[in-house]
PDB file with SEQRES, HELIX, SHEET and CRYST1 records, atoms N, CA, C and O in Angstrom:
SEQRES   1 A   71  MET ALA VAL PRO LYS LYS LYS GLN SER HIS SER ARG THR          
SEQRES   2 A   71  ALA LYS ARG ARG ALA GLN HIS LYS ILE SER ALA PRO ALA          
SEQRES   3 A   71  LEU ASN ALA CYS PRO ARG CYS HIS SER PRO ARG ARG PRO          
SEQRES   4 A   71  HIS ARG VAL CYS PRO VAL CYS GLY THR TYR ALA GLY ARG          
SEQRES   5 A   71  GLU VAL VAL GLY PRO ALA ALA HIS GLU HIS GLU HIS GLU          
SEQRES   6 A   71  PRO GLU HIS GLU ASP GLN                                      
HELIX    1 AA1 HIS A   10  ARG A   17  1                                   8    
SHEET    1 AA1 2 ASN A  28  ALA A  29  0                                        
SHEET    2 AA1 2 PRO A  36  ARG A  37 -1                                        
CRYST1    1.000    1.000    1.000  90.00  90.00  90.00 P 1           1          
ATOM      1  N   MET A   1       0.852  -1.152  -0.016  1.00  0.00           N  
ATOM      2  CA  MET A   1       0.033   0.013   0.038  1.00  0.00           C  
ATOM      3  C   MET A   1       0.907   1.276   0.047  1.00  0.00           C  
ATOM      4  O   MET A   1       1.886   1.404   0.782  1.00  0.00           O  
ATOM      5  N   ALA A   2       0.478   2.192  -0.820  1.00  0.00           N  
ATOM      6  CA  ALA A   2       1.363   3.460  -0.908  1.00  0.00           C  
ATOM      7  C   ALA A   2       1.137   4.297   0.406  1.00  0.00           C  
ATOM      8  O   ALA A   2       0.049   4.371   0.978  1.00  0.00           O  
ATOM      9  N   VAL A   3       2.240   4.889   0.797  1.00  0.00           N  
ATOM     10  CA  VAL A   3       2.244   5.719   1.934  1.00  0.00           C  
ATOM     11  C   VAL A   3       2.795   7.045   1.602  1.00  0.00           C  
ATOM     12  O   VAL A   3       3.834   7.075   0.942  1.00  0.00           O  
ATOM     13  N   PRO A   4       2.195   8.230   1.998  1.00  0.00           N  
ATOM     14  CA  PRO A   4       2.758   9.514   1.617  1.00  0.00           C  
ATOM     15  C   PRO A   4       4.140   9.730   2.174  1.00  0.00           C  
ATOM     16  O   PRO A   4       4.379   9.345   3.319  1.00  0.00           O  
ATOM     17  N   LYS A   5       5.057  10.310   1.457  1.00  0.00           N  
ATOM     18  CA  LYS A   5       6.398  10.629   1.945  1.00  0.00           C  
ATOM     19  C   LYS A   5       6.576  11.802   2.674  1.00  0.00           C  
ATOM     20  O   LYS A   5       7.497  11.926   3.481  1.00  0.00           O  
ATOM     21  N   LYS A   6       5.628  12.805   2.408  1.00  0.00           N  
ATOM     22  CA  LYS A   6       5.687  14.097   3.219  1.00  0.00           C  
ATOM     23  C   LYS A   6       4.311  14.279   3.839  1.00  0.00           C  
ATOM     24  O   LYS A   6       3.278  13.754   3.425  1.00  0.00           O  
ATOM     25  N   LYS A   7       4.437  15.140   4.954  1.00  0.00           N  
ATOM     26  CA  LYS A   7       3.217  15.473   5.696  1.00  0.00           C  
ATOM     27  C   LYS A   7       2.408  16.480   4.742  1.00  0.00           C  
ATOM     28  O   LYS A   7       2.988  17.322   4.056  1.00  0.00           O  
ATOM     29  N   GLN A   8       1.064  16.319   4.761  1.00  0.00           N  
ATOM     30  CA  GLN A   8       0.249  17.255   3.946  1.00  0.00           C  
ATOM     31  C   GLN A   8      -0.013  18.480   4.810  1.00  0.00           C  
ATOM     32  O   GLN A   8      -0.380  18.341   5.977  1.00  0.00           O  
ATOM     33  N   SER A   9       0.162  19.640   4.276  1.00  0.00           N  
ATOM     34  CA  SER A   9      -0.031  20.905   5.028  1.00  0.00           C  
ATOM     35  C   SER A   9      -1.456  21.138   5.404  1.00  0.00           C  
ATOM     36  O   SER A   9      -2.355  20.578   4.775  1.00  0.00           O  
ATOM     37  N   HIS A  10      -1.708  21.962   6.430  1.00  0.00           N  
ATOM     38  CA  HIS A  10      -3.008  22.357   6.845  1.00  0.00           C  
ATOM     39  C   HIS A  10      -3.727  23.027   5.842  1.00  0.00           C  
ATOM     40  O   HIS A  10      -4.944  22.863   5.757  1.00  0.00           O  
ATOM     41  N   SER A  11      -3.054  23.840   4.992  1.00  0.00           N  
ATOM     42  CA  SER A  11      -3.722  24.568   3.917  1.00  0.00           C  
ATOM     43  C   SER A  11      -4.250  23.569   2.889  1.00  0.00           C  
ATOM     44  O   SER A  11      -5.394  23.702   2.455  1.00  0.00           O  
ATOM     45  N   ARG A  12      -3.482  22.603   2.496  1.00  0.00           N  
ATOM     46  CA  ARG A  12      -3.845  21.672   1.434  1.00  0.00           C  
ATOM     47  C   ARG A  12      -4.976  20.771   1.993  1.00  0.00           C  
ATOM     48  O   ARG A  12      -5.840  20.347   1.227  1.00  0.00           O  
ATOM     49  N   THR A  13      -4.987  20.479   3.277  1.00  0.00           N  
ATOM     50  CA  THR A  13      -5.986  19.654   3.910  1.00  0.00           C  
ATOM     51  C   THR A  13      -7.323  20.447   3.921  1.00  0.00           C  
ATOM     52  O   THR A  13      -8.380  19.879   3.647  1.00  0.00           O  
ATOM     53  N   ALA A  14      -7.267  21.709   4.229  1.00  0.00           N  
ATOM     54  CA  ALA A  14      -8.428  22.599   4.299  1.00  0.00           C  
ATOM     55  C   ALA A  14      -9.026  22.773   2.907  1.00  0.00           C  
ATOM     56  O   ALA A  14     -10.249  22.791   2.765  1.00  0.00           O  
ATOM     57  N   LYS A  15      -8.188  22.901   1.874  1.00  0.00           N  
ATOM     58  CA  LYS A  15      -8.662  23.102   0.474  1.00  0.00           C  
ATOM     59  C   LYS A  15      -9.452  21.807   0.047  1.00  0.00           C  
ATOM     60  O   LYS A  15     -10.476  21.908  -0.628  1.00  0.00           O  
ATOM     61  N   ARG A  16      -8.944  20.556   0.466  1.00  0.00           N  
ATOM     62  CA  ARG A  16      -9.665  19.377   0.112  1.00  0.00           C  
ATOM     63  C   ARG A  16     -10.954  19.288   0.844  1.00  0.00           C  
ATOM     64  O   ARG A  16     -11.978  18.893   0.286  1.00  0.00           O  
ATOM     65  N   ARG A  17     -10.912  19.659   2.106  1.00  0.00           N  
ATOM     66  CA  ARG A  17     -12.172  19.449   2.894  1.00  0.00           C  
ATOM     67  C   ARG A  17     -13.253  20.547   2.547  1.00  0.00           C  
ATOM     68  O   ARG A  17     -14.428  20.399   2.881  1.00  0.00           O  
ATOM     69  N   ALA A  18     -12.797  21.664   1.856  1.00  0.00           N  
ATOM     70  CA  ALA A  18     -13.765  22.671   1.482  1.00  0.00           C  
ATOM     71  C   ALA A  18     -14.797  22.179   0.425  1.00  0.00           C  
ATOM     72  O   ALA A  18     -15.838  22.791   0.185  1.00  0.00           O  
ATOM     73  N   GLN A  19     -14.445  21.092  -0.151  1.00  0.00           N  
ATOM     74  CA  GLN A  19     -15.428  20.508  -1.228  1.00  0.00           C  
ATOM     75  C   GLN A  19     -16.408  19.572  -0.588  1.00  0.00           C  
ATOM     76  O   GLN A  19     -17.295  19.064  -1.273  1.00  0.00           O  
ATOM     77  N   HIS A  20     -16.289  19.314   0.720  1.00  0.00           N  
ATOM     78  CA  HIS A  20     -17.221  18.358   1.379  1.00  0.00           C  
ATOM     79  C   HIS A  20     -18.446  18.976   1.979  1.00  0.00           C  
ATOM     80  O   HIS A  20     -18.986  18.539   2.995  1.00  0.00           O  
ATOM     81  N   LYS A  21     -18.862  20.027   1.291  1.00  0.00           N  
ATOM     82  CA  LYS A  21     -20.038  20.762   1.799  1.00  0.00           C  
ATOM     83  C   LYS A  21     -21.319  20.023   1.489  1.00  0.00           C  
ATOM     84  O   LYS A  21     -21.359  19.198   0.576  1.00  0.00           O  
ATOM     85  N   ILE A  22     -22.348  20.308   2.229  1.00  0.00           N  
ATOM     86  CA  ILE A  22     -23.657  19.646   2.035  1.00  0.00           C  
ATOM     87  C   ILE A  22     -24.426  20.383   0.961  1.00  0.00           C  
ATOM     88  O   ILE A  22     -24.397  21.612   0.907  1.00  0.00           O  
ATOM     89  N   SER A  23     -25.097  19.662   0.127  1.00  0.00           N  
ATOM     90  CA  SER A  23     -25.960  20.290  -0.923  1.00  0.00           C  
ATOM     91  C   SER A  23     -27.364  20.402  -0.462  1.00  0.00           C  
ATOM     92  O   SER A  23     -27.822  19.694   0.436  1.00  0.00           O  
ATOM     93  N   ALA A  24     -28.074  21.363  -1.137  1.00  0.00           N  
ATOM     94  CA  ALA A  24     -29.456  21.563  -0.782  1.00  0.00           C  
ATOM     95  C   ALA A  24     -30.309  20.316  -1.264  1.00  0.00           C  
ATOM     96  O   ALA A  24     -30.002  19.705  -2.287  1.00  0.00           O  
ATOM     97  N   PRO A  25     -31.349  19.983  -0.510  1.00  0.00           N  
ATOM     98  CA  PRO A  25     -32.175  18.865  -0.992  1.00  0.00           C  
ATOM     99  C   PRO A  25     -32.940  19.100  -2.240  1.00  0.00           C  
ATOM    100  O   PRO A  25     -33.431  20.201  -2.486  1.00  0.00           O  
ATOM    101  N   ALA A  26     -33.045  18.096  -3.017  1.00  0.00           N  
ATOM    102  CA  ALA A  26     -33.853  18.288  -4.318  1.00  0.00           C  
ATOM    103  C   ALA A  26     -35.326  18.414  -4.041  1.00  0.00           C  
ATOM    104  O   ALA A  26     -35.837  17.637  -3.235  1.00  0.00           O  
ATOM    105  N   LEU A  27     -36.015  19.287  -4.614  1.00  0.00           N  
ATOM    106  CA  LEU A  27     -37.441  19.545  -4.475  1.00  0.00           C  
ATOM    107  C   LEU A  27     -38.126  19.431  -5.777  1.00  0.00           C  
ATOM    108  O   LEU A  27     -37.590  19.938  -6.762  1.00  0.00           O  
ATOM    109  N   ASN A  28     -39.310  18.787  -5.885  1.00  0.00           N  
ATOM    110  CA  ASN A  28     -40.169  18.701  -6.974  1.00  0.00           C  
ATOM    111  C   ASN A  28     -41.444  19.265  -6.656  1.00  0.00           C  
ATOM    112  O   ASN A  28     -41.758  19.389  -5.472  1.00  0.00           O  
ATOM    113  N   ALA A  29     -42.259  19.640  -7.624  1.00  0.00           N  
ATOM    114  CA  ALA A  29     -43.567  20.176  -7.424  1.00  0.00           C  
ATOM    115  C   ALA A  29     -44.544  18.932  -7.349  1.00  0.00           C  
ATOM    116  O   ALA A  29     -44.459  18.009  -8.159  1.00  0.00           O  
ATOM    117  N   CYS A  30     -45.419  18.962  -6.392  1.00  0.00           N  
ATOM    118  CA  CYS A  30     -46.478  17.832  -6.237  1.00  0.00           C  
ATOM    119  C   CYS A  30     -47.356  17.978  -7.460  1.00  0.00           C  
ATOM    120  O   CYS A  30     -47.774  19.090  -7.782  1.00  0.00           O  
ATOM    121  N   PRO A  31     -47.650  16.877  -8.157  1.00  0.00           N  
ATOM    122  CA  PRO A  31     -48.525  16.999  -9.300  1.00  0.00           C  
ATOM    123  C   PRO A  31     -49.976  17.355  -9.092  1.00  0.00           C  
ATOM    124  O   PRO A  31     -50.676  17.760 -10.020  1.00  0.00           O  
ATOM    125  N   ARG A  32     -50.422  17.195  -7.846  1.00  0.00           N  
ATOM    126  CA  ARG A  32     -51.739  17.451  -7.487  1.00  0.00           C  
ATOM    127  C   ARG A  32     -51.896  18.929  -6.921  1.00  0.00           C  
ATOM    128  O   ARG A  32     -52.694  19.692  -7.465  1.00  0.00           O  
ATOM    129  N   CYS A  33     -51.191  19.307  -5.905  1.00  0.00           N  
ATOM    130  CA  CYS A  33     -51.267  20.621  -5.271  1.00  0.00           C  
ATOM    131  C   CYS A  33     -50.162  21.555  -5.627  1.00  0.00           C  
ATOM    132  O   CYS A  33     -50.155  22.703  -5.182  1.00  0.00           O  
ATOM    133  N   HIS A  34     -49.237  21.107  -6.408  1.00  0.00           N  
ATOM    134  CA  HIS A  34     -48.142  21.972  -6.809  1.00  0.00           C  
ATOM    135  C   HIS A  34     -47.295  22.576  -5.687  1.00  0.00           C  
ATOM    136  O   HIS A  34     -46.620  23.578  -5.923  1.00  0.00           O  
ATOM    137  N   SER A  35     -47.304  22.015  -4.492  1.00  0.00           N  
ATOM    138  CA  SER A  35     -46.406  22.526  -3.434  1.00  0.00           C  
ATOM    139  C   SER A  35     -45.089  21.767  -3.581  1.00  0.00           C  
ATOM    140  O   SER A  35     -45.071  20.683  -4.162  1.00  0.00           O  
ATOM    141  N   PRO A  36     -43.971  22.324  -3.058  1.00  0.00           N  
ATOM    142  CA  PRO A  36     -42.709  21.642  -3.184  1.00  0.00           C  
ATOM    143  C   PRO A  36     -42.665  20.413  -2.251  1.00  0.00           C  
ATOM    144  O   PRO A  36     -43.163  20.460  -1.126  1.00  0.00           O  
ATOM    145  N   ARG A  37     -42.104  19.396  -2.704  1.00  0.00           N  
ATOM    146  CA  ARG A  37     -41.867  18.189  -1.887  1.00  0.00           C  
ATOM    147  C   ARG A  37     -40.642  17.401  -2.373  1.00  0.00           C  
ATOM    148  O   ARG A  37     -40.140  17.564  -3.485  1.00  0.00           O  
ATOM    149  N   ARG A  38     -40.204  16.537  -1.452  1.00  0.00           N  
ATOM    150  CA  ARG A  38     -39.000  15.731  -1.834  1.00  0.00           C  
ATOM    151  C   ARG A  38     -39.495  14.628  -2.762  1.00  0.00           C  
ATOM    152  O   ARG A  38     -40.603  14.112  -2.621  1.00  0.00           O  
ATOM    153  N   PRO A  39     -38.605  14.275  -3.746  1.00  0.00           N  
ATOM    154  CA  PRO A  39     -38.927  13.228  -4.701  1.00  0.00           C  
ATOM    155  C   PRO A  39     -39.127  11.883  -4.095  1.00  0.00           C  
ATOM    156  O   PRO A  39     -38.433  11.519  -3.146  1.00  0.00           O  
ATOM    157  N   HIS A  40     -40.049  11.138  -4.612  1.00  0.00           N  
ATOM    158  CA  HIS A  40     -40.311   9.744  -4.109  1.00  0.00           C  
ATOM    159  C   HIS A  40     -40.763   9.730  -2.646  1.00  0.00           C  
ATOM    160  O   HIS A  40     -40.376   8.841  -1.887  1.00  0.00           O  
ATOM    161  N   ARG A  41     -41.578  10.710  -2.248  1.00  0.00           N  
ATOM    162  CA  ARG A  41     -42.073  10.824  -0.945  1.00  0.00           C  
ATOM    163  C   ARG A  41     -43.521  11.291  -0.933  1.00  0.00           C  
ATOM    164  O   ARG A  41     -43.916  11.983  -1.872  1.00  0.00           O  
ATOM    165  N   VAL A  42     -44.355  10.957   0.078  1.00  0.00           N  
ATOM    166  CA  VAL A  42     -45.671  11.438   0.137  1.00  0.00           C  
ATOM    167  C   VAL A  42     -45.662  12.944   0.302  1.00  0.00           C  
ATOM    168  O   VAL A  42     -44.789  13.477   0.987  1.00  0.00           O  
ATOM    169  N   CYS A  43     -46.597  13.637  -0.298  1.00  0.00           N  
ATOM    170  CA  CYS A  43     -46.755  15.065  -0.274  1.00  0.00           C  
ATOM    171  C   CYS A  43     -47.165  15.509   1.122  1.00  0.00           C  
ATOM    172  O   CYS A  43     -48.224  15.037   1.536  1.00  0.00           O  
ATOM    173  N   PRO A  44     -46.528  16.303   1.877  1.00  0.00           N  
ATOM    174  CA  PRO A  44     -46.903  16.581   3.242  1.00  0.00           C  
ATOM    175  C   PRO A  44     -48.202  17.473   3.252  1.00  0.00           C  
ATOM    176  O   PRO A  44     -48.847  17.528   4.299  1.00  0.00           O  
ATOM    177  N   VAL A  45     -48.596  18.133   2.210  1.00  0.00           N  
ATOM    178  CA  VAL A  45     -49.687  19.015   2.147  1.00  0.00           C  
ATOM    179  C   VAL A  45     -50.923  18.305   1.838  1.00  0.00           C  
ATOM    180  O   VAL A  45     -51.877  18.397   2.610  1.00  0.00           O  
ATOM    181  N   CYS A  46     -50.993  17.538   0.675  1.00  0.00           N  
ATOM    182  CA  CYS A  46     -52.281  16.875   0.284  1.00  0.00           C  
ATOM    183  C   CYS A  46     -52.311  15.445   0.612  1.00  0.00           C  
ATOM    184  O   CYS A  46     -53.389  14.851   0.587  1.00  0.00           O  
ATOM    185  N   GLY A  47     -51.156  14.804   0.937  1.00  0.00           N  
ATOM    186  CA  GLY A  47     -51.100  13.418   1.332  1.00  0.00           C  
ATOM    187  C   GLY A  47     -51.107  12.446   0.223  1.00  0.00           C  
ATOM    188  O   GLY A  47     -51.425  11.287   0.489  1.00  0.00           O  
ATOM    189  N   THR A  48     -50.779  12.785  -1.055  1.00  0.00           N  
ATOM    190  CA  THR A  48     -50.847  11.873  -2.149  1.00  0.00           C  
ATOM    191  C   THR A  48     -49.404  11.434  -2.523  1.00  0.00           C  
ATOM    192  O   THR A  48     -48.381  12.067  -2.267  1.00  0.00           O  
ATOM    193  N   TYR A  49     -49.495  10.212  -3.190  1.00  0.00           N  
ATOM    194  CA  TYR A  49     -48.273   9.678  -3.785  1.00  0.00           C  
ATOM    195  C   TYR A  49     -48.587   8.802  -4.889  1.00  0.00           C  
ATOM    196  O   TYR A  49     -49.452   7.940  -4.735  1.00  0.00           O  
ATOM    197  N   ALA A  50     -47.926   8.942  -6.077  1.00  0.00           N  
ATOM    198  CA  ALA A  50     -48.217   8.196  -7.231  1.00  0.00           C  
ATOM    199  C   ALA A  50     -49.619   8.362  -7.700  1.00  0.00           C  
ATOM    200  O   ALA A  50     -50.127   7.394  -8.267  1.00  0.00           O  
ATOM    201  N   GLY A  51     -50.312   9.437  -7.549  1.00  0.00           N  
ATOM    202  CA  GLY A  51     -51.663   9.601  -8.062  1.00  0.00           C  
ATOM    203  C   GLY A  51     -52.723   9.204  -7.152  1.00  0.00           C  
ATOM    204  O   GLY A  51     -53.895   9.363  -7.496  1.00  0.00           O  
ATOM    205  N   ARG A  52     -52.403   8.663  -5.939  1.00  0.00           N  
ATOM    206  CA  ARG A  52     -53.504   8.250  -5.034  1.00  0.00           C  
ATOM    207  C   ARG A  52     -53.229   8.805  -3.608  1.00  0.00           C  
ATOM    208  O   ARG A  52     -52.094   9.105  -3.239  1.00  0.00           O  
ATOM    209  N   GLU A  53     -54.304   8.921  -2.851  1.00  0.00           N  
ATOM    210  CA  GLU A  53     -54.213   9.454  -1.545  1.00  0.00           C  
ATOM    211  C   GLU A  53     -53.713   8.327  -0.664  1.00  0.00           C  
ATOM    212  O   GLU A  53     -54.345   7.275  -0.570  1.00  0.00           O  
ATOM    213  N   VAL A  54     -52.571   8.548  -0.014  1.00  0.00           N  
ATOM    214  CA  VAL A  54     -52.064   7.622   0.964  1.00  0.00           C  
ATOM    215  C   VAL A  54     -52.340   7.954   2.324  1.00  0.00           C  
ATOM    216  O   VAL A  54     -52.739   7.051   3.059  1.00  0.00           O  
ATOM    217  N   VAL A  55     -52.185   9.145   2.788  1.00  0.00           N  
ATOM    218  CA  VAL A  55     -52.527   9.514   4.080  1.00  0.00           C  
ATOM    219  C   VAL A  55     -53.466  10.792   3.994  1.00  0.00           C  
ATOM    220  O   VAL A  55     -53.505  11.461   2.961  1.00  0.00           O  
ATOM    221  N   GLY A  56     -54.180  11.090   5.056  1.00  0.00           N  
ATOM    222  CA  GLY A  56     -54.972  12.269   5.071  1.00  0.00           C  
ATOM    223  C   GLY A  56     -54.193  13.533   4.969  1.00  0.00           C  
ATOM    224  O   GLY A  56     -53.012  13.530   5.315  1.00  0.00           O  
ATOM    225  N   PRO A  57     -54.786  14.658   4.504  1.00  0.00           N  
ATOM    226  CA  PRO A  57     -54.101  15.862   4.419  1.00  0.00           C  
ATOM    227  C   PRO A  57     -53.678  16.347   5.799  1.00  0.00           C  
ATOM    228  O   PRO A  57     -54.395  16.104   6.769  1.00  0.00           O  
ATOM    229  N   ALA A  58     -52.526  17.032   5.925  1.00  0.00           N  
ATOM    230  CA  ALA A  58     -52.051  17.514   7.202  1.00  0.00           C  
ATOM    231  C   ALA A  58     -52.916  18.682   7.693  1.00  0.00           C  
ATOM    232  O   ALA A  58     -53.295  19.538   6.894  1.00  0.00           O  
ATOM    233  N   ALA A  59     -53.238  18.731   9.005  1.00  0.00           N  
ATOM    234  CA  ALA A  59     -53.957  19.776   9.522  1.00  0.00           C  
ATOM    235  C   ALA A  59     -53.061  20.834   9.834  1.00  0.00           C  
ATOM    236  O   ALA A  59     -52.026  20.584  10.452  1.00  0.00           O  
ATOM    237  N   HIS A  60     -53.369  22.093   9.442  1.00  0.00           N  
ATOM    238  CA  HIS A  60     -52.358  23.259   9.628  1.00  0.00           C  
ATOM    239  C   HIS A  60     -52.570  23.884  11.053  1.00  0.00           C  
ATOM    240  O   HIS A  60     -51.702  24.605  11.544  1.00  0.00           O  
ATOM    241  N   GLU A  61     -53.760  23.588  11.717  1.00  0.00           N  
ATOM    242  CA  GLU A  61     -53.870  24.074  13.096  1.00  0.00           C  
ATOM    243  C   GLU A  61     -53.544  23.066  14.014  1.00  0.00           C  
ATOM    244  O   GLU A  61     -54.018  21.936  13.892  1.00  0.00           O  
ATOM    245  N   HIS A  62     -52.718  23.393  14.992  1.00  0.00           N  
ATOM    246  CA  HIS A  62     -52.298  22.468  16.017  1.00  0.00           C  
ATOM    247  C   HIS A  62     -53.246  22.572  17.209  1.00  0.00           C  
ATOM    248  O   HIS A  62     -53.518  23.666  17.704  1.00  0.00           O  
ATOM    249  N   GLU A  63     -53.731  21.458  17.649  1.00  0.00           N  
ATOM    250  CA  GLU A  63     -54.574  21.416  18.857  1.00  0.00           C  
ATOM    251  C   GLU A  63     -53.708  21.127  20.030  1.00  0.00           C  
ATOM    252  O   GLU A  63     -53.200  20.015  20.175  1.00  0.00           O  
ATOM    253  N   HIS A  64     -53.521  22.145  20.910  1.00  0.00           N  
ATOM    254  CA  HIS A  64     -52.713  22.017  22.098  1.00  0.00           C  
ATOM    255  C   HIS A  64     -53.669  22.190  23.274  1.00  0.00           C  
ATOM    256  O   HIS A  64     -54.716  22.833  23.201  1.00  0.00           O  
ATOM    257  N   GLU A  65     -53.224  21.562  24.365  1.00  0.00           N  
ATOM    258  CA  GLU A  65     -54.029  21.758  25.617  1.00  0.00           C  
ATOM    259  C   GLU A  65     -53.851  23.155  26.072  1.00  0.00           C  
ATOM    260  O   GLU A  65     -52.772  23.708  25.858  1.00  0.00           O  
ATOM    261  N   PRO A  66     -54.833  23.794  26.697  1.00  0.00           N  
ATOM    262  CA  PRO A  66     -54.746  25.109  27.105  1.00  0.00           C  
ATOM    263  C   PRO A  66     -53.596  25.179  28.238  1.00  0.00           C  
ATOM    264  O   PRO A  66     -53.457  24.351  29.138  1.00  0.00           O  
ATOM    265  N   GLU A  67     -52.820  26.294  28.029  1.00  0.00           N  
ATOM    266  CA  GLU A  67     -51.723  26.515  28.998  1.00  0.00           C  
ATOM    267  C   GLU A  67     -52.268  26.612  30.470  1.00  0.00           C  
ATOM    268  O   GLU A  67     -53.299  27.221  30.753  1.00  0.00           O  
ATOM    269  N   HIS A  68     -51.493  25.965  31.360  1.00  0.00           N  
ATOM    270  CA  HIS A  68     -51.892  25.998  32.756  1.00  0.00           C  
ATOM    271  C   HIS A  68     -51.492  27.374  33.382  1.00  0.00           C  
ATOM    272  O   HIS A  68     -50.327  27.771  33.380  1.00  0.00           O  
ATOM    273  N   GLU A  69     -52.552  28.087  33.925  1.00  0.00           N  
ATOM    274  CA  GLU A  69     -52.240  29.238  34.619  1.00  0.00           C  
ATOM    275  C   GLU A  69     -51.862  29.060  36.045  1.00  0.00           C  
ATOM    276  O   GLU A  69     -52.416  28.185  36.711  1.00  0.00           O  
ATOM    277  N   ASP A  70     -50.928  29.856  36.570  1.00  0.00           N  
ATOM    278  CA  ASP A  70     -50.493  29.816  37.936  1.00  0.00           C  
ATOM    279  C   ASP A  70     -51.620  30.293  38.856  1.00  0.00           C  
ATOM    280  O   ASP A  70     -52.180  31.368  38.642  1.00  0.00           O  
ATOM    281  N   GLN A  71     -51.949  29.509  39.866  1.00  0.00           N  
ATOM    282  CA  GLN A  71     -53.015  29.824  40.775  1.00  0.00           C  
ATOM    283  C   GLN A  71     -52.539  30.198  42.183  1.00  0.00           C  
ATOM    284  O   GLN A  71     -53.358  30.489  43.055  1.00  0.00           O  
TER     285      GLN A  71                                                      
END                                                                             
């Protein structure tokens, strides 16, 4: 196995690691509601995948218990 003969400098190491950045996730438009969604996943807005409804549409209002007041 080949072994480096010289130590690699911090500058050269940083230049190599600069290319290891994360990329933005790919987004496609939902064919039914046209909202952005990840490819090959159920639409979070209308709940459809491959032309059929898989899960119910997401409720936008969150039902929380009323906050407890200090007595």
